[in-house]
Biopython code that builds the backbone (N, CA, C, O; Angstrom):
import numpy as np
from Bio.PDB.StructureBuilder import StructureBuilder

atoms = [
    (1, "MET", "N", (123.124, 124.657, 89.060)),
    (1, "MET", "CA", (122.597, 125.444, 90.536)),
    (1, "MET", "C", (121.834, 124.761, 91.331)),
    (1, "MET", "O", (121.857, 124.691, 92.560)),
    (2, "ARG", "N", (121.016, 124.157, 90.416)),
    (2, "ARG", "CA", (120.249, 123.356, 91.533)),
    (2, "ARG", "C", (120.708, 121.612, 92.399)),
    (2, "ARG", "O", (120.205, 120.703, 93.058)),
    (3, "LYS", "N", (121.574, 121.915, 91.984)),
    (3, "LYS", "CA", (122.995, 120.302, 92.746)),
    (3, "LYS", "C", (123.252, 121.359, 93.663)),
    (3, "LYS", "O", (122.804, 121.138, 94.788)),
    (4, "LYS", "N", (124.040, 122.802, 93.461)),
    (4, "LYS", "CA", (124.345, 123.946, 94.637)),
    (4, "LYS", "C", (123.817, 123.841, 95.863)),
    (4, "LYS", "O", (124.423, 123.704, 96.926)),
    (5, "TRP", "N", (122.194, 123.940, 95.597)),
    (5, "TRP", "CA", (121.341, 124.282, 96.693)),
    (5, "TRP", "C", (120.860, 123.071, 97.485)),
    (5, "TRP", "O", (120.528, 122.965, 98.666)),
    (6, "SER", "N", (120.941, 121.863, 96.121)),
    (6, "SER", "CA", (120.539, 120.561, 97.114)),
    (6, "SER", "C", (121.610, 120.625, 98.080)),
    (6, "SER", "O", (121.566, 121.442, 99.000)),
    (7, "VAL", "N", (122.600, 119.792, 97.928)),
    (7, "VAL", "CA", (124.622, 120.102, 98.357)),
    (7, "VAL", "C", (124.071, 120.840, 99.999)),
    (7, "VAL", "O", (123.897, 120.256, 101.068)),
    (8, "ILE", "N", (123.915, 122.211, 99.684)),
    (8, "ILE", "CA", (123.603, 123.583, 100.854)),
    (8, "ILE", "C", (122.404, 122.659, 101.904)),
    (8, "ILE", "O", (122.707, 122.533, 103.090)),
    (9, "CYS", "N", (121.186, 122.100, 101.445)),
    (9, "CYS", "CA", (120.418, 121.999, 101.802)),
    (9, "CYS", "C", (120.650, 120.823, 102.856)),
    (9, "CYS", "O", (120.277, 120.837, 104.029)),
    (10, "ILE", "N", (121.609, 119.407, 101.948)),
    (10, "ILE", "CA", (121.728, 118.305, 102.982)),
    (10, "ILE", "C", (122.435, 118.584, 104.228)),
    (10, "ILE", "O", (122.200, 118.272, 105.395)),
    (11, "ILE", "N", (123.614, 119.436, 103.518)),
    (11, "ILE", "CA", (124.364, 119.758, 104.833)),
    (11, "ILE", "C", (124.041, 120.867, 106.327)),
    (11, "ILE", "O", (124.524, 121.207, 107.407)),
    (12, "GLY", "N", (122.917, 121.067, 105.460)),
    (12, "GLY", "CA", (121.926, 122.053, 106.770)),
    (12, "GLY", "C", (121.642, 120.850, 107.369)),
    (12, "GLY", "O", (122.270, 120.322, 108.287)),
    (13, "LEU", "N", (120.853, 120.523, 106.912)),
    (13, "LEU", "CA", (119.870, 119.187, 107.140)),
    (13, "LEU", "C", (120.732, 118.094, 108.571)),
    (13, "LEU", "O", (120.295, 117.664, 109.638)),
    (14, "ILE", "N", (122.311, 117.967, 107.779)),
    (14, "ILE", "CA", (123.300, 117.223, 108.633)),
    (14, "ILE", "C", (123.317, 117.815, 109.658)),
    (14, "ILE", "O", (122.578, 117.599, 110.619)),
    (15, "VAL", "N", (124.452, 118.911, 109.547)),
    (15, "VAL", "CA", (124.406, 119.987, 111.122)),
    (15, "VAL", "C", (123.402, 120.103, 111.869)),
    (15, "VAL", "O", (123.343, 119.739, 113.043)),
    (16, "GLY", "N", (122.442, 120.683, 111.157)),
    (16, "GLY", "CA", (120.902, 120.435, 112.517)),
    (16, "GLY", "C", (120.645, 119.377, 113.141)),
    (16, "GLY", "O", (120.230, 119.464, 114.296)),
    (17, "MET", "N", (120.853, 117.967, 112.454)),
    (17, "MET", "CA", (120.651, 116.957, 113.152)),
    (17, "MET", "C", (121.626, 116.918, 114.557)),
    (17, "MET", "O", (121.280, 116.645, 115.706)),
    (18, "ILE", "N", (122.791, 117.242, 114.104)),
    (18, "ILE", "CA", (123.869, 116.966, 114.639)),
    (18, "ILE", "C", (124.086, 117.667, 115.745)),
    (18, "ILE", "O", (124.399, 117.136, 116.810)),
    (19, "LEU", "N", (123.890, 119.303, 115.530)),
    (19, "LEU", "CA", (123.498, 119.847, 116.503)),
    (19, "LEU", "C", (122.251, 119.897, 118.076)),
    (19, "LEU", "O", (122.286, 120.298, 119.239)),
    (20, "GLY", "N", (121.453, 119.340, 117.315)),
    (20, "GLY", "CA", (120.259, 118.402, 118.139)),
    (20, "GLY", "C", (120.337, 117.573, 118.601)),
    (20, "GLY", "O", (119.300, 117.315, 119.211)),
    (21, "ASN", "N", (121.470, 116.481, 118.756)),
    (21, "ASN", "CA", (121.390, 115.606, 119.085)),
    (21, "ASN", "C", (122.474, 115.534, 120.321)),
    (21, "ASN", "O", (122.647, 114.576, 121.075)),
    (22, "LEU", "N", (123.185, 116.845, 120.330)),
    (22, "LEU", "CA", (124.312, 117.132, 121.464)),
    (22, "LEU", "C", (123.636, 117.194, 122.685)),
    (22, "LEU", "O", (122.497, 117.659, 122.657)),
    (23, "PRO", "N", (124.086, 116.833, 123.715)),
    (23, "PRO", "CA", (123.304, 116.721, 125.432)),
    (23, "PRO", "C", (123.409, 118.651, 125.438)),
    (23, "PRO", "O", (124.104, 119.487, 124.862)),
    (24, "GLN", "N", (122.146, 118.673, 126.566)),
    (24, "GLN", "CA", (122.179, 119.956, 126.681)),
    (24, "GLN", "C", (122.230, 120.214, 128.356)),
    (24, "GLN", "O", (121.671, 119.574, 129.247)),
    (25, "LYS", "N", (122.886, 121.093, 128.420)),
    (25, "LYS", "CA", (122.845, 121.377, 129.821)),
    (25, "LYS", "C", (121.417, 122.046, 130.247)),
    (25, "LYS", "O", (120.707, 122.868, 129.669)),
    (26, "PRO", "N", (121.221, 121.035, 132.080)),
    (26, "PRO", "CA", (119.993, 121.697, 132.480)),
    (26, "PRO", "C", (119.963, 123.312, 132.756)),
    (26, "PRO", "O", (120.816, 124.060, 133.235)),
    (27, "LYS", "N", (118.426, 123.590, 132.184)),
    (27, "LYS", "CA", (118.066, 124.801, 132.464)),
    (27, "LYS", "C", (117.389, 125.530, 133.236)),
    (27, "LYS", "O", (116.190, 125.310, 133.404)),
    (28, "LEU", "N", (118.002, 126.486, 133.818)),
    (28, "LEU", "CA", (117.029, 126.947, 134.871)),
    (28, "LEU", "C", (115.064, 127.796, 134.555)),
    (28, "LEU", "O", (114.688, 128.967, 134.512)),
    (29, "ILE", "N", (114.606, 126.972, 134.464)),
    (29, "ILE", "CA", (113.496, 127.702, 134.104)),
    (29, "ILE", "C", (112.527, 128.678, 135.091)),
    (29, "ILE", "O", (111.943, 129.654, 134.620)),
    (30, "SER", "N", (112.456, 128.411, 136.092)),
    (30, "SER", "CA", (111.715, 129.350, 137.039)),
    (30, "SER", "C", (112.934, 129.452, 138.970)),
    (30, "SER", "O", (113.708, 128.810, 139.679)),
    (31, "SER", "N", (112.414, 130.396, 138.872)),
    (31, "SER", "CA", (113.395, 130.608, 140.926)),
    (31, "SER", "C", (112.743, 131.347, 141.447)),
    (31, "SER", "O", (112.619, 132.520, 141.094)),
    (32, "ILE", "N", (112.172, 130.810, 142.419)),
    (32, "ILE", "CA", (111.255, 131.730, 143.715)),
    (32, "ILE", "C", (111.440, 131.092, 144.388)),
    (32, "ILE", "O", (111.488, 129.869, 144.524)),
    (33, "THR", "N", (111.683, 132.634, 145.359)),
    (33, "THR", "CA", (112.088, 132.032, 146.731)),
    (33, "THR", "C", (111.255, 133.022, 148.046)),
    (33, "THR", "O", (111.112, 134.244, 148.026)),
    (34, "THR", "N", (110.892, 132.271, 148.896)),
    (34, "THR", "CA", (109.722, 132.304, 149.814)),
    (34, "THR", "C", (110.961, 131.523, 151.347)),
    (34, "THR", "O", (111.605, 130.484, 151.490)),
    (35, "MET", "N", (110.648, 133.095, 152.379)),
    (35, "MET", "CA", (111.495, 133.042, 153.134)),
    (35, "MET", "C", (112.830, 132.342, 153.331)),
    (35, "MET", "O", (113.769, 133.067, 153.659)),
    (36, "ASP", "N", (113.177, 130.356, 153.103)),
    (36, "ASP", "CA", (114.099, 130.390, 153.701)),
    (36, "ASP", "C", (114.199, 129.374, 152.988)),
    (36, "ASP", "O", (115.214, 128.699, 153.161)),
    (37, "THR", "N", (113.206, 128.921, 151.961)),
    (37, "THR", "CA", (112.826, 128.180, 150.406)),
    (37, "THR", "C", (112.660, 128.686, 149.076)),
    (37, "THR", "O", (112.022, 129.591, 148.539)),
    (38, "ALA", "N", (113.795, 127.402, 148.590)),
    (38, "ALA", "CA", (113.570, 128.157, 146.928)),
    (38, "ALA", "C", (113.125, 127.373, 146.299)),
    (38, "ALA", "O", (113.671, 126.283, 146.471)),
    (39, "TYR", "N", (112.025, 127.378, 145.311)),
    (39, "TYR", "CA", (111.212, 126.598, 144.727)),
    (39, "TYR", "C", (111.830, 126.807, 142.914)),
    (39, "TYR", "O", (111.619, 127.905, 142.399)),
    (40, "LEU", "N", (112.447, 125.883, 142.200)),
    (40, "LEU", "CA", (113.256, 125.693, 141.326)),
    (40, "LEU", "C", (112.514, 124.547, 140.118)),
    (40, "LEU", "O", (112.266, 123.367, 140.367)),
    (41, "THR", "N", (112.283, 125.160, 138.951)),
    (41, "THR", "CA", (111.928, 124.614, 138.020)),
    (41, "THR", "C", (112.822, 124.119, 137.017)),
    (41, "THR", "O", (112.438, 124.743, 136.028)),
    (42, "ILE", "N", (113.805, 123.366, 136.630)),
    (42, "ILE", "CA", (114.779, 122.720, 135.345)),
    (42, "ILE", "C", (114.295, 121.948, 134.587)),
    (42, "ILE", "O", (114.117, 120.732, 134.512)),
    (43, "LEU", "N", (114.145, 122.616, 134.155)),
    (43, "LEU", "CA", (114.352, 121.036, 132.315)),
    (43, "LEU", "C", (115.982, 120.365, 132.408)),
    (43, "LEU", "O", (116.998, 120.762, 132.978)),
    (44, "VAL", "N", (115.774, 119.529, 131.816)),
    (44, "VAL", "CA", (116.756, 118.881, 131.411)),
    (44, "VAL", "C", (116.867, 117.881, 130.117)),
    (44, "VAL", "O", (115.875, 117.254, 129.744)),
    (45, "ASP", "N", (118.283, 117.754, 129.376)),
    (45, "ASP", "CA", (117.923, 116.828, 128.642)),
    (45, "ASP", "C", (118.047, 115.276, 129.371)),
    (45, "ASP", "O", (118.640, 114.796, 130.336)),
    (46, "LYS", "N", (116.846, 114.662, 127.994)),
    (46, "LYS", "CA", (116.838, 113.216, 128.334)),
    (46, "LYS", "C", (117.611, 112.106, 128.382)),
    (46, "LYS", "O", (117.258, 110.930, 128.467)),
    (47, "ARG", "N", (118.746, 112.598, 128.318)),
    (47, "ARG", "CA", (120.002, 111.795, 128.629)),
    (47, "ARG", "C", (119.996, 111.674, 129.780)),
    (47, "ARG", "O", (119.938, 110.494, 130.126)),
    (48, "ASP", "N", (120.052, 112.832, 131.070)),
    (48, "ASP", "CA", (120.423, 113.055, 132.303)),
    (48, "ASP", "C", (119.154, 112.078, 132.989)),
    (48, "ASP", "O", (119.367, 111.863, 134.182)),
    (49, "SER", "N", (118.506, 111.758, 132.721)),
    (49, "SER", "CA", (117.215, 110.883, 133.011)),
    (49, "SER", "C", (117.733, 109.247, 133.283)),
    (49, "SER", "O", (116.748, 108.508, 133.311)),
    (50, "LYS", "N", (118.580, 108.764, 133.417)),
    (50, "LYS", "CA", (118.740, 107.454, 132.994)),
    (50, "LYS", "C", (119.319, 106.492, 134.355)),
    (50, "LYS", "O", (119.166, 105.304, 134.641)),
    (51, "ASN", "N", (120.104, 107.711, 135.069)),
    (51, "ASN", "CA", (120.339, 107.828, 136.411)),
    (51, "ASN", "C", (120.234, 109.318, 137.458)),
    (51, "ASN", "O", (120.800, 110.408, 137.543)),
    (52, "VAL", "N", (119.047, 108.501, 138.202)),
    (52, "VAL", "CA", (118.446, 109.724, 139.077)),
    (52, "VAL", "C", (119.308, 110.532, 139.886)),
    (52, "VAL", "O", (119.361, 111.731, 140.158)),
    (53, "GLU", "N", (120.174, 109.191, 140.285)),
    (53, "GLU", "CA", (120.761, 109.849, 141.851)),
    (53, "GLU", "C", (121.845, 110.960, 141.395)),
    (53, "GLU", "O", (121.929, 112.056, 141.948)),
    (54, "LYS", "N", (122.750, 110.502, 140.211)),
    (54, "LYS", "CA", (123.948, 111.283, 139.579)),
    (54, "LYS", "C", (122.905, 112.215, 139.493)),
    (54, "LYS", "O", (123.106, 112.968, 140.446)),
    (55, "LEU", "N", (121.558, 112.725, 138.688)),
    (55, "LEU", "CA", (121.231, 113.737, 138.503)),
    (55, "LEU", "C", (120.767, 114.622, 139.074)),
    (55, "LEU", "O", (120.678, 115.709, 138.504)),
    (56, "LYS", "N", (120.202, 114.413, 140.729)),
    (56, "LYS", "CA", (120.406, 114.977, 141.359)),
    (56, "LYS", "C", (121.858, 115.595, 142.008)),
    (56, "LYS", "O", (121.663, 116.807, 141.924)),
    (57, "GLU", "N", (122.670, 115.484, 142.371)),
    (57, "GLU", "CA", (123.615, 115.423, 142.935)),
    (57, "GLU", "C", (124.527, 116.353, 142.298)),
    (57, "GLU", "O", (125.330, 116.986, 142.983)),
    (58, "LYS", "N", (124.421, 116.578, 140.149)),
    (58, "LYS", "CA", (124.358, 117.102, 139.644)),
    (58, "LYS", "C", (123.460, 118.787, 139.660)),
    (58, "LYS", "O", (123.899, 119.921, 139.463)),
    (59, "LEU", "N", (122.482, 118.437, 139.889)),
    (59, "LEU", "CA", (121.644, 119.647, 140.477)),
    (59, "LEU", "C", (121.495, 120.188, 140.962)),
    (59, "LEU", "O", (121.087, 121.349, 140.926)),
    (60, "LEU", "N", (122.001, 119.012, 142.150)),
    (60, "LEU", "CA", (122.039, 120.462, 143.700)),
    (60, "LEU", "C", (123.470, 121.315, 143.640)),
    (60, "LEU", "O", (123.717, 122.442, 144.068)),
    (61, "LYS", "N", (124.647, 119.980, 142.677)),
    (61, "LYS", "CA", (126.052, 120.593, 142.564)),
    (61, "LYS", "C", (125.932, 122.154, 141.926)),
    (61, "LYS", "O", (126.446, 123.121, 142.487)),
    (62, "MET", "N", (125.320, 122.226, 140.912)),
    (62, "MET", "CA", (124.833, 123.496, 140.707)),
    (62, "MET", "C", (124.149, 124.317, 141.101)),
    (62, "MET", "O", (124.622, 125.454, 141.118)),
    (63, "CYS", "N", (122.974, 124.143, 141.509)),
    (63, "CYS", "CA", (122.629, 125.435, 142.837)),
    (63, "CYS", "C", (123.423, 125.604, 143.218)),
    (63, "CYS", "O", (124.024, 126.504, 142.631)),
    (64, "ILE", "N", (124.216, 124.969, 144.511)),
    (64, "ILE", "CA", (125.325, 125.134, 145.282)),
    (64, "ILE", "C", (126.252, 126.445, 144.478)),
    (64, "ILE", "O", (126.219, 127.605, 144.888)),
    (65, "GLU", "N", (126.974, 126.042, 143.401)),
    (65, "GLU", "CA", (127.713, 126.843, 142.726)),
    (65, "GLU", "C", (127.166, 128.123, 141.712)),
    (65, "GLU", "O", (127.752, 128.949, 141.014)),
    (66, "ASP", "N", (125.817, 127.853, 141.994)),
    (66, "ASP", "CA", (125.115, 128.544, 140.899)),
    (66, "ASP", "C", (125.937, 129.366, 139.472)),
    (66, "ASP", "O", (126.488, 130.322, 138.926)),
    (67, "SER", "N", (125.267, 127.603, 139.523)),
    (67, "SER", "CA", (125.991, 127.593, 137.578)),
    (67, "SER", "C", (125.560, 127.631, 135.935)),
    (67, "SER", "O", (125.994, 127.436, 134.799)),
    (68, "PHE", "N", (124.671, 127.932, 136.511)),
    (68, "PHE", "CA", (123.241, 128.210, 135.684)),
    (68, "PHE", "C", (123.367, 129.331, 134.436)),
    (68, "PHE", "O", (123.397, 130.535, 134.693)),
    (69, "GLU", "N", (123.410, 129.018, 133.592)),
    (69, "GLU", "CA", (123.419, 130.042, 132.306)),
    (69, "GLU", "C", (122.024, 131.192, 132.635)),
    (69, "GLU", "O", (122.289, 132.378, 132.833)),
    (70, "GLU", "N", (120.853, 130.799, 132.658)),
    (70, "GLU", "CA", (119.506, 131.937, 132.478)),
    (70, "GLU", "C", (119.320, 132.812, 133.647)),
    (70, "GLU", "O", (118.883, 133.957, 133.537)),
    (71, "MET", "N", (119.743, 132.123, 135.079)),
    (71, "MET", "CA", (119.212, 133.617, 135.897)),
    (71, "MET", "C", (120.527, 132.949, 136.939)),
    (71, "MET", "O", (121.293, 132.042, 136.609)),
    (72, "LYS", "N", (120.518, 133.547, 138.001)),
    (72, "LYS", "CA", (121.874, 133.591, 139.226)),
    (72, "LYS", "C", (120.538, 132.880, 140.661)),
    (72, "LYS", "O", (119.382, 133.288, 140.775)),
    (73, "LEU", "N", (120.948, 132.204, 141.207)),
    (73, "LEU", "CA", (120.029, 132.271, 142.721)),
    (73, "LEU", "C", (120.029, 132.744, 143.672)),
    (73, "LEU", "O", (119.073, 132.884, 144.435)),
    (74, "GLN", "N", (121.929, 133.334, 143.904)),
    (74, "GLN", "CA", (122.529, 134.131, 145.020)),
    (74, "GLN", "C", (122.866, 135.274, 144.783)),
    (74, "GLN", "O", (123.057, 135.373, 143.571)),
    (75, "THR", "N", (123.056, 136.258, 145.328)),
    (75, "THR", "CA", (123.840, 137.700, 145.174)),
    (75, "THR", "C", (124.103, 137.436, 146.547)),
    (75, "THR", "O", (123.573, 136.850, 147.491)),
    (76, "LYS", "N", (125.654, 138.432, 146.167)),
    (76, "LYS", "CA", (126.074, 138.856, 148.039)),
    (76, "LYS", "C", (124.969, 139.572, 149.247)),
    (76, "LYS", "O", (125.042, 139.279, 150.440)),
    (77, "GLU", "N", (123.877, 140.630, 148.630)),
    (77, "GLU", "CA", (122.378, 140.794, 149.304)),
    (77, "GLU", "C", (121.798, 139.645, 149.784)),
    (77, "GLU", "O", (121.227, 139.604, 150.874)),
    (78, "ARG", "N", (121.923, 138.572, 148.934)),
    (78, "ARG", "CA", (120.658, 137.221, 148.956)),
    (78, "ARG", "C", (121.828, 136.107, 148.854)),
    (78, "ARG", "O", (122.778, 136.306, 148.097)),
    (79, "PRO", "N", (121.773, 135.392, 149.327)),
    (79, "PRO", "CA", (122.733, 133.946, 149.925)),
    (79, "PRO", "C", (121.264, 133.146, 149.594)),
    (79, "PRO", "O", (120.123, 133.351, 150.007)),
    (80, "LEU", "N", (121.858, 132.086, 148.610)),
    (80, "LEU", "CA", (120.653, 130.847, 148.853)),
    (80, "LEU", "C", (120.324, 129.815, 149.808)),
    (80, "LEU", "O", (120.874, 129.035, 150.586)),
    (81, "ALA", "N", (119.434, 130.084, 149.492)),
    (81, "ALA", "CA", (117.503, 129.423, 150.466)),
    (81, "ALA", "C", (118.301, 128.205, 151.046)),
    (81, "ALA", "O", (119.011, 127.458, 150.373)),
    (82, "GLU", "N", (118.105, 128.128, 152.239)),
    (82, "GLU", "CA", (118.974, 126.846, 153.124)),
    (82, "GLU", "C", (117.979, 125.830, 152.497)),
    (82, "GLU", "O", (118.441, 124.693, 152.583)),
    (83, "ASN", "N", (116.651, 125.876, 151.839)),
    (83, "ASN", "CA", (115.820, 124.292, 152.078)),
    (83, "ASN", "C", (115.664, 124.822, 150.085)),
    (83, "ASN", "O", (115.204, 125.908, 149.733)),
    (84, "LEU", "N", (116.129, 123.828, 149.195)),
    (84, "LEU", "CA", (115.931, 124.065, 147.522)),
    (84, "LEU", "C", (114.222, 122.689, 147.867)),
    (84, "LEU", "O", (113.873, 121.821, 148.667)),
    (85, "TRP", "N", (113.839, 123.235, 146.882)),
    (85, "TRP", "CA", (112.314, 122.378, 146.110)),
    (85, "TRP", "C", (112.239, 122.622, 144.657)),
    (85, "TRP", "O", (111.776, 123.625, 144.114)),
    (86, "ILE", "N", (112.817, 121.444, 144.022)),
    (86, "ILE", "CA", (113.443, 121.311, 142.812)),
    (86, "ILE", "C", (112.530, 120.036, 141.873)),
    (86, "ILE", "O", (112.635, 118.815, 141.986)),
    (87, "THR", "N", (111.627, 120.840, 140.937)),
    (87, "THR", "CA", (110.995, 120.163, 140.012)),
    (87, "THR", "C", (111.593, 119.985, 138.644)),
    (87, "THR", "O", (111.617, 120.649, 137.607)),
    (88, "VAL", "N", (112.015, 118.951, 139.006)),
    (88, "VAL", "CA", (112.939, 118.461, 137.203)),
    (88, "VAL", "C", (112.188, 118.081, 136.083)),
    (88, "VAL", "O", (111.523, 117.086, 136.371)),
    (89, "TYR", "N", (111.996, 118.475, 134.850)),
    (89, "TYR", "CA", (110.964, 118.665, 133.439)),
    (89, "TYR", "C", (112.209, 117.356, 132.450)),
    (89, "TYR", "O", (113.415, 117.520, 132.265)),
    (90, "ILE", "N", (111.708, 116.661, 132.187)),
    (90, "ILE", "CA", (113.203, 116.229, 130.736)),
    (90, "ILE", "C", (112.535, 116.375, 129.315)),
    (90, "ILE", "O", (113.002, 115.670, 128.420)),
    (91, "SER", "N", (111.382, 117.307, 128.989)),
    (91, "SER", "CA", (111.060, 117.297, 127.836)),
    (91, "SER", "C", (109.761, 119.350, 128.105)),
    (91, "SER", "O", (108.985, 119.740, 128.977)),
    (92, "LYS", "N", (110.141, 119.783, 127.151)),
    (92, "LYS", "CA", (109.224, 120.624, 126.965)),
    (92, "LYS", "C", (107.897, 120.860, 127.675)),
    (92, "LYS", "O", (107.385, 121.647, 128.472)),
    (93, "ARG", "N", (107.551, 119.561, 126.838)),
    (93, "ARG", "CA", (105.818, 118.839, 126.145)),
    (93, "ARG", "C", (105.826, 118.779, 128.133)),
    (93, "ARG", "O", (105.197, 119.509, 128.900)),
    (94, "ASP", "N", (106.630, 117.814, 128.412)),
    (94, "ASP", "CA", (106.283, 117.864, 129.614)),
    (94, "ASP", "C", (106.056, 118.844, 130.849)),
    (94, "ASP", "O", (105.691, 118.459, 131.960)),
    (95, "LEU", "N", (106.279, 119.945, 130.559)),
    (95, "LEU", "CA", (106.596, 120.959, 131.031)),
    (95, "LEU", "C", (105.483, 121.734, 131.305)),
    (95, "LEU", "O", (104.869, 122.089, 132.311)),
    (96, "GLU", "N", (105.376, 121.958, 129.596)),
    (96, "GLU", "CA", (104.347, 122.336, 129.894)),
    (96, "GLU", "C", (102.574, 121.448, 129.945)),
    (96, "GLU", "O", (101.518, 122.018, 129.670)),
    (97, "ALA", "N", (102.691, 120.256, 130.288)),
    (97, "ALA", "CA", (101.486, 119.847, 130.564)),
    (97, "ALA", "C", (101.444, 119.685, 132.196)),
    (97, "ALA", "O", (100.478, 119.437, 132.917)),
    (98, "GLY", "N", (102.802, 119.908, 132.530)),
    (98, "GLY", "CA", (103.004, 119.739, 134.072)),
    (98, "GLY", "C", (103.019, 118.253, 134.760)),
    (98, "GLY", "O", (102.243, 117.872, 135.635)),
    (99, "ASN", "N", (103.913, 117.622, 134.257)),
    (99, "ASN", "CA", (104.054, 116.152, 134.227)),
    (99, "ASN", "C", (105.862, 116.195, 134.608)),
    (99, "ASN", "O", (106.677, 116.001, 133.707)),
    (100, "PRO", "N", (106.348, 116.506, 136.217)),
    (100, "PRO", "CA", (107.422, 116.402, 136.470)),
    (100, "PRO", "C", (108.007, 114.859, 136.497)),
    (100, "PRO", "O", (107.396, 114.027, 137.168)),
    (101, "PHE", "N", (108.896, 114.572, 135.947)),
    (101, "PHE", "CA", (110.430, 113.881, 136.446)),
    (101, "PHE", "C", (110.698, 113.355, 137.467)),
    (101, "PHE", "O", (110.648, 112.165, 137.779)),
    (102, "VAL", "N", (111.093, 114.531, 138.217)),
    (102, "VAL", "CA", (111.687, 113.712, 139.453)),
    (102, "VAL", "C", (111.104, 115.018, 140.517)),
    (102, "VAL", "O", (110.961, 116.004, 139.793)),
    (103, "THR", "N", (110.764, 115.325, 141.814)),
    (103, "THR", "CA", (110.918, 116.469, 142.721)),
    (103, "THR", "C", (112.199, 115.612, 143.383)),
    (103, "THR", "O", (112.353, 114.400, 143.533)),
    (104, "ILE", "N", (113.461, 117.309, 143.876)),
    (104, "ILE", "CA", (114.081, 116.592, 144.597)),
    (104, "ILE", "C", (114.160, 117.936, 145.374)),
    (104, "ILE", "O", (114.337, 119.089, 144.981)),
    (105, "LYS", "N", (113.913, 117.234, 146.997)),
    (105, "LYS", "CA", (114.005, 118.322, 148.024)),
    (105, "LYS", "C", (115.775, 118.409, 148.915)),
    (105, "LYS", "O", (116.772, 117.696, 149.031)),
    (106, "ASN", "N", (115.404, 119.435, 149.255)),
    (106, "ASN", "CA", (117.019, 119.433, 150.451)),
    (106, "ASN", "C", (116.692, 120.290, 151.371)),
    (106, "ASN", "O", (116.542, 121.507, 151.261)),
    (107, "ASP", "N", (116.618, 119.832, 151.995)),
    (107, "ASP", "CA", (116.331, 120.377, 153.107)),
    (107, "ASP", "C", (117.581, 120.409, 154.306)),
    (107, "ASP", "O", (117.803, 119.665, 155.262)),
    (108, "GLU", "N", (118.264, 121.602, 153.798)),
    (108, "GLU", "CA", (119.562, 121.812, 155.186)),
    (108, "GLU", "C", (119.251, 121.691, 156.301)),
    (108, "GLU", "O", (120.068, 121.085, 156.995)),
    (109, "GLY", "N", (117.844, 122.237, 157.056)),
    (109, "GLY", "CA", (117.557, 121.937, 158.077)),
    (109, "GLY", "C", (117.254, 120.815, 158.923)),
    (109, "GLY", "O", (117.342, 120.750, 160.149)),
    (110, "SER", "N", (116.800, 119.737, 157.910)),
    (110, "SER", "CA", (116.859, 118.609, 159.114)),
    (110, "SER", "C", (117.691, 117.817, 158.448)),
    (110, "SER", "O", (118.073, 116.761, 158.951)),
]
sb = StructureBuilder()
sb.init_structure("model")
sb.init_model(0)
sb.init_chain("A")
sb.init_seg("    ")
for serial, (resi, resn, name, xyz) in enumerate(atoms, 1):
    if name == "N":
        sb.init_residue(resn, " ", resi, " ")
    sb.init_atom(name, np.array(xyz, "f"), 0.0, 1.0, " ", f" {name:<3s}", serial, name[0])
structure = sb.get_structure()
């Protein structure tokens, strides 16, 4: 009986480690829109931080396509803001400490 529980525990640990190492989609933490500017806070996987330009393109595309799972940035009554100010964090610890990885400013008007 002990061997059975030991095997189950080991399998559980291995599955947990595998799931913990899977890349995660960017997560929209908060969205505040004032006038024509949306201020977004996004948490990304550490692996996404290796290529900042690619990350910027990916996040802007996700904003335009409104493809975040957590919340919607636009509705029929409220289109996407003209200007985006995106603060990106690569860990929950950095988010809690207020240490952003990068800030993306997308000014459509300029």
